[in-house]
C-alpha positions in Angstrom: -28.4 -118.7 222.8 -26.9 -119.3 226.2 -28.2 -116.1 227.7 -31.6 -116.7 226.2 -31.9 -120.2 227.6 -30.7 -119.1 231.0 -33.2 -116.3 231.2 -36.1 -118.6 230.3 -35.2 -121.6 232.4 -34.5 -119.7 235.7 -37.0 -116.8 235.8 -38.0 -117.1 239.5 -34.8 -118.2 241.1 -33.7 -114.7 242.1 -35.1 -111.3 241.7 -31.5 -109.9 241.5 -30.6 -112.2 238.6 -33.8 -111.1 236.8 -32.8 -107.5 237.2 -29.3 -108.3 236.0 -30.6 -110.0 233.0 -32.7 -107.1 232.1 -29.8 -104.7 232.5 -27.6 -107.0 230.3 -30.3 -107.2 227.7 -30.7 -103.4 227.7 -27.0 -103.0 227.4 -26.9 -105.4 224.4 -29.7 -103.5 222.7 -27.8 -100.2 223.2 -24.7 -101.7 221.6 -26.7 -103.1 218.7 -28.3 -99.8 218.1 -25.0 -98.0 218.2 -23.4 -100.4 215.8 -26.4 -100.1 213.4 -26.3 -96.3 213.5 -22.5 -96.4 212.8 -23.0 -98.9 209.9 -25.8 -96.7 208.5 -23.6 -93.6 208.7 -20.8 -95.4 206.9 -23.2 -96.8 204.3 -24.7 -93.4 203.7 -21.2 -92.0 203.3 -20.3 -94.6 200.7 -23.5 -95.2 198.7 -25.9 -92.4 200.0 -26.3 -88.9 198.7 -23.4 -86.4 199.0 -22.9 -85.5 202.6 -20.3 -82.8 202.9 -20.8 -82.5 206.7 -19.7 -86.1 207.1 -17.0 -85.9 204.4 -15.0 -83.3 206.4 -14.5 -85.8 209.2 -13.1 -88.3 206.7 -10.6 -85.8 205.4 -9.6 -85.0 209.0 -9.0 -88.8 209.6 -6.9 -88.9 206.4 -4.9 -85.9 207.7 -4.5 -87.6 211.1 -3.2 -90.8 209.4 -0.7 -88.8 207.5 0.6 -87.1 210.6 1.0 -90.5 212.3 2.8 -91.9 209.3 5.2 -88.9 209.2 5.9 -89.3 213.0 6.5 -93.1 212.6 9.1 -92.5 209.8 10.8 -89.8 211.8 11.2 -91.7 215.1 11.2 -95.4 214.0 11.7 -95.5 210.2 15.4 -95.0 209.9 16.2 -98.6 209.0 13.6 -98.5 206.2 14.5 -95.1 205.0 18.2 -96.0 204.9 17.5 -98.7 202.3 16.1 -96.2 199.8 18.8 -95.4 197.2 17.9 -91.7 196.9 18.1 -91.1 200.6 21.2 -93.3 201.1 23.3 -91.0 199.0 22.0 -87.6 200.2 21.9 -88.4 204.0 24.9 -90.8 204.2 23.2 -92.6 207.1 22.6 -89.6 209.3 19.6 -90.3 211.5 18.3 -86.7 211.7 18.5 -86.3 207.9 16.7 -89.6 207.2 13.9 -88.6 209.6 13.5 -85.1 208.2 13.5 -86.5 204.6 10.8 -88.9 205.6 8.7 -86.2 207.1 9.1 -83.9 204.2 8.2 -86.5 201.6 5.1 -87.6 203.5 4.1 -83.9 203.9 4.6 -83.3 200.2 2.3 -86.2 199.3 -0.4 -84.9 201.7 0.1 -81.4 200.3 -0.3 -82.6 196.7 -3.4 -84.5 197.5 -5.2 -81.6 199.2 -3.9 -79.3 196.5 -5.6 -81.5 193.9 -8.8 -81.4 195.9 -8.5 -77.6 196.2 -8.1 -77.1 192.5 -11.0 -79.5 191.7 -13.5 -78.0 194.2 -12.6 -74.3 194.4 -15.6 -71.9 193.7 -18.2 -74.6 194.4 -21.3 -72.8 195.4 -24.3 -75.1 195.2 -25.0 -78.6 196.4 -26.3 -79.8 193.0 -22.9 -79.0 191.5 -21.0 -82.1 190.4 -18.0 -81.0 192.4 -20.1 -81.5 195.6 -20.3 -85.2 194.7 -16.6 -85.3 194.1 -15.9 -83.6 197.4 -18.3 -85.8 199.4 -18.1 -89.1 197.6 -15.8 -91.2 195.4 -13.9 -92.4 198.5 -12.2 -95.5 197.1 -10.8 -93.4 194.2 -9.6 -90.6 196.6 -8.0 -93.1 199.0 -6.1 -94.6 196.1 -5.0 -91.2 195.0 -3.9 -90.3 198.6 -1.8 -93.4 198.8 -0.3 -92.7 195.4 0.5 -89.1 196.3 2.1 -90.4 199.5 4.4 -92.9 197.7 5.4 -90.8 194.7 7.6 -88.3 196.7 9.9 -91.1 197.9 11.0 -91.5 194.2 11.8 -87.8 193.8 15.4 -86.5 194.1 16.5 -85.0 197.4 17.2 -81.5 196.0 13.5 -81.2 195.1 12.5 -82.3 198.6 14.8 -79.7 200.1 13.3 -77.1 197.9 9.8 -78.1 199.1 11.1 -77.9 202.7 12.0 -74.2 202.1 8.7 -73.5 200.5 6.9 -75.3 203.4 8.2 -72.5 205.8 6.0 -70.0 203.9 3.0 -72.4 203.7 3.2 -73.2 207.4 3.4 -69.4 208.1 0.3 -68.8 206.0 -1.5 -71.6 208.0 -0.6 -69.9 211.3 -1.9 -66.5 210.0 -5.2 -68.0 208.9 -5.5 -69.9 212.2 -4.9 -66.9 214.4 -7.3 -64.7 212.3 -9.9 -67.5 212.6 -9.5 -67.6 216.4 -9.5 -63.9 216.8 -12.7 -63.5 214.7 -14.4 -66.2 216.7 -13.6 -64.3 220.0 -14.8 -61.0 218.6 -17.9 -62.7 217.3 -18.6 -64.3 220.6 -18.1 -60.9 222.3 -20.5 -59.2 220.0 -23.1 -62.0 220.4 -23.0 -61.7 224.2 -23.2 -57.9 224.1 -26.2 -57.9 221.7 -29.5 -56.5 222.9 -31.1 -60.0 223.0 -28.4 -61.6 225.1 -27.0 -58.7 227.1 -29.5 -58.9 230.0 -29.8 -62.7 230.0 -26.0 -63.4 229.9 -24.7 -60.4 231.8 -23.6 -62.3 234.9 -22.1 -65.2 233.0 -20.1 -62.8 230.7 -18.8 -61.0 233.8 -17.7 -64.2 235.5 -16.0 -65.6 232.3 -14.3 -62.3 231.7 -12.9 -62.1 235.2 -11.8 -65.7 235.2 -10.1 -65.2 231.8 -8.3 -62.0 232.8 -7.2 -63.4 236.2 -6.1 -66.6 234.4 -4.0 -64.8 231.9 -2.2 -62.8 234.7 -1.7 -66.0 236.7 -0.2 -67.6 233.6 2.2 -64.7 233.3 3.3 -65.1 236.9 3.8 -68.9 236.6 5.9 -68.3 233.5 8.1 -65.9 235.4 8.5 -68.6 238.1 9.1 -71.5 235.8 11.0 -70.0 232.8 12.7 -66.9 234.3 14.1 -68.1 237.6 17.2 -65.9 237.5 18.0 -62.5 236.0 20.3 -64.0 233.4 17.2 -65.5 231.6 16.9 -62.2 229.7 15.2 -63.7 226.6 12.5 -65.4 228.5 12.0 -62.3 230.6 11.6 -60.3 227.4 9.0 -62.8 226.0 6.9 -62.9 229.2 7.1 -59.1 229.8 6.0 -58.3 226.2 3.1 -60.8 226.7 2.0 -58.9 229.9 2.2 -55.6 228.1 0.1 -57.0 225.2 -2.5 -58.2 227.6 -2.8 -54.8 229.2 -2.7 -53.0 225.8 -5.6 -55.2 224.4 -7.6 -54.6 227.6 -7.0 -50.8 227.5 -7.9 -50.5 223.8 -11.1 -52.6 224.3 -12.2 -50.5 227.3 -11.5 -47.1 225.6 -14.3 -44.7 225.3 -14.4 -45.0 221.5 -14.2 -48.8 221.2 -16.2 -50.0 224.3 -15.7 -53.7 223.5 -16.1 -54.9 227.1 -14.0 -57.3 229.1 -14.8 -60.7 227.5 -12.9 -60.3 224.2 -9.6 -59.0 225.8 -9.9 -61.6 228.5 -10.1 -64.5 226.1 -7.4 -63.0 223.8 -5.2 -62.6 226.9 -5.5 -66.3 227.6 -4.8 -67.1 224.0 -1.6 -65.0 223.7 -0.4 -66.3 227.1 -0.9 -69.8 225.8 1.1 -68.9 222.7 3.9 -67.5 224.8 4.0 -70.6 226.9 4.2 -72.8 223.8 7.0 -70.6 222.4 9.1 -71.0 225.6 8.3 -74.7 225.7 9.7 -75.0 222.2 13.2 -73.8 223.4 15.9 -76.5 223.1 15.9 -78.9 226.0 19.5 -77.8 226.9 18.2 -74.4 227.8 19.0 -73.9 231.5 16.3 -71.3 232.1 13.6 -73.9 231.2 13.0 -75.9 234.4 10.3 -77.9 232.6 12.5 -78.9 229.7 14.0 -81.9 231.6 10.6 -83.5 231.6 10.7 -83.9 227.8 14.1 -85.5 227.7 12.9 -89.0 228.1 10.1 -91.0 226.7 8.0 -91.2 229.9 4.3 -91.1 230.0 4.1 -87.3 230.4 6.1 -86.8 227.3 4.2 -89.3 225.3 0.9 -87.9 226.4 2.1 -84.4 225.5 3.0 -85.6 222.0 -0.3 -87.3 221.5 -2.2 -84.2 222.6 -0.1 -82.0 220.3 -0.9 -84.2 217.3 -4.6 -84.1 218.1 -4.4 -80.3 218.5 -2.8 -80.0 215.0 -5.6 -82.0 213.4 -8.3 -80.2 215.4 -6.9 -76.8 214.6 -6.6 -77.6 210.9 -10.2 -78.9 210.9 -11.7 -76.0 212.8 -9.9 -73.5 210.6 -10.8 -75.3 207.4 -14.5 -75.1 208.0 -14.3 -71.4 208.8 -14.3 -70.2 205.2 -15.4 -66.7 206.1 -12.5 -66.0 208.5 -10.7 -63.8 205.9 -13.9 -61.9 205.0 -13.5 -58.7 206.9 -16.4 -56.9 205.4 -19.9 -58.2 206.1 -22.1 -59.0 203.1 -25.4 -58.1 204.7 -27.3 -58.2 201.4 -26.4 -61.9 200.7 -28.7 -64.4 202.4 -27.9 -68.1 202.4 -30.1 -70.3 200.3 -31.2 -73.8 200.8 -29.0 -75.2 198.1 -25.8 -73.5 199.2 -22.9 -75.6 200.4 -22.4 -75.6 204.2 -18.8 -74.5 204.0 -16.2 -73.5 201.3 -14.8 -76.6 199.8 -11.9 -74.9 198.2 -10.9 -73.0 201.3 -11.2 -76.2 203.3 -8.8 -78.1 201.2 -6.5 -75.1 200.9 -6.2 -75.0 204.7 -5.4 -78.7 204.8 -2.8 -78.3 202.2 -1.1 -75.5 204.2 -1.6 -77.7 207.3 0.4 -80.4 205.6 3.3 -78.0 205.4 2.7 -76.9 209.0 2.9 -80.4 210.5 6.1 -81.0 208.6 7.7 -77.9 210.1 6.5 -79.0 213.6 8.0 -82.5 213.2 11.4 -81.1 212.1 11.4 -78.1 214.4 11.2 -75.6 211.5 14.8 -76.7 210.7 15.4 -79.9 208.7 19.1 -79.8 209.7 18.7 -80.4 213.4 18.2 -83.5 215.4 14.7 -84.2 216.8 14.4 -86.5 219.8 11.8 -89.2 219.9 8.3 -88.1 221.1 9.1 -84.5 220.7 7.4 -81.9 218.5 8.1 -78.3 217.6 11.4 -78.0 219.5 14.2 -75.6 218.6 15.0 -71.9 218.5 13.3 -71.5 215.1 10.1 -72.9 216.5 10.4 -70.6 219.5 10.7 -67.5 217.3 7.9 -68.6 215.0 5.6 -69.0 218.1 6.6 -65.6 219.5 6.0 -63.8 216.2 2.7 -65.6 215.9 1.7 -64.3 219.4 2.6 -60.7 218.6 0.8 -60.9 215.3 -2.3 -62.2 217.1 -2.4 -59.2 219.4 -2.0 -56.8 216.4 -4.8 -58.5 214.5 -7.1 -58.3 217.5 -6.4 -54.6 218.1 -6.9 -53.9 214.4 -10.2 -55.8 214.4 -11.6 -53.7 217.3 -10.4 -50.3 216.0 -11.0 -51.0 212.2 -14.8 -50.1 212.3 -13.9 -46.8 213.9 -11.2 -46.1 211.3 -13.5 -47.0 208.4 -16.3 -45.0 209.9 -14.0 -42.0 210.3 -12.8 -42.4 206.7 -16.3 -42.5 205.4 -17.3 -39.4 207.3 -14.2 -37.5 206.1 -14.8 -38.4 202.5 -18.5 -37.5 202.5 -19.5 -34.4 200.4 -19.4 -31.1 202.2 -22.8 -30.0 201.2 -24.7 -32.9 202.7 
């Protein structure tokens, strides 16, 4: 009312004021429109028809909330966890044990929730299936179930939680394998798309520039890792990790450019950046007492750099889980050319989506405890310890092996088909 009366009573006092009033009114209209669109989207999510595309973001938000709850209990929940009778007897007040127990119990609740969703939505094919409604709607019921699954593990005995912690190692490993296969398939798909007849001439220059930048960036990353993490000859383990990474980059490039494969520069360049990044995260996961890690001292105090790194790491966990979950065809290595999508097909595999999130629940538990529930994790740290380092290194090597297999597999299969064909044909 005040803005309205001011605008009417003083229209000719100043042209600048009139322009400012119009700008303010336009800004208010934009805010109102944004709020209305948000409210409509929320209302459609709750009472509208099933919307699986919107539902996946709600599941990602639930997963993010679970991550934040696990971190809060690990870093700041020791006084609360110490009051629980089942934890009091098993941990005897040890801070690292209480934090790890809290993380594993929250992880178990998240795993059970998404396991339930996996079992109830697996093999859903059509949008008119009732399970599409269950996946995309019924949010009040599912929120209550999620809260229930989160609370129940805190009443379970500690030996059962320790058993879950051992099983979580395998679930987290499965998540990493699915993730690297998804990333590798995306890179090879992007490479094939850019090298297709329709895009080859139009995108030739852009592909060359991106390929050169990616390859030079991977080599530069290797050089920087030598400088930062292998400053002296005694850092033999870091030198081994970095040297193997350099060899893998050259090997992937050589295989891709071989006369039989001819995959071009783009795919090996992007894969080189990916495995250099994995090597960097592996070395960064080394204990902060490691003298060869010059950058480790940055993570020893809760300064803004460390806090920002932690927040980014949590966001990356959720984003990676989300991106992998919607890629339900990442493990489908043979193309089904005869099957064409229909209008009533679901946009992504619901069962695979929830399976990835269930494995992701185990994965974030391992990151928060450093793949070892018996070690002390400092505040605002994630995925630190020798176990974390070796998991990252093996993941890097496996990513290179998967990529090389993906580019040579068509040649191997084609040679096998030619060799098994009848002699008389």
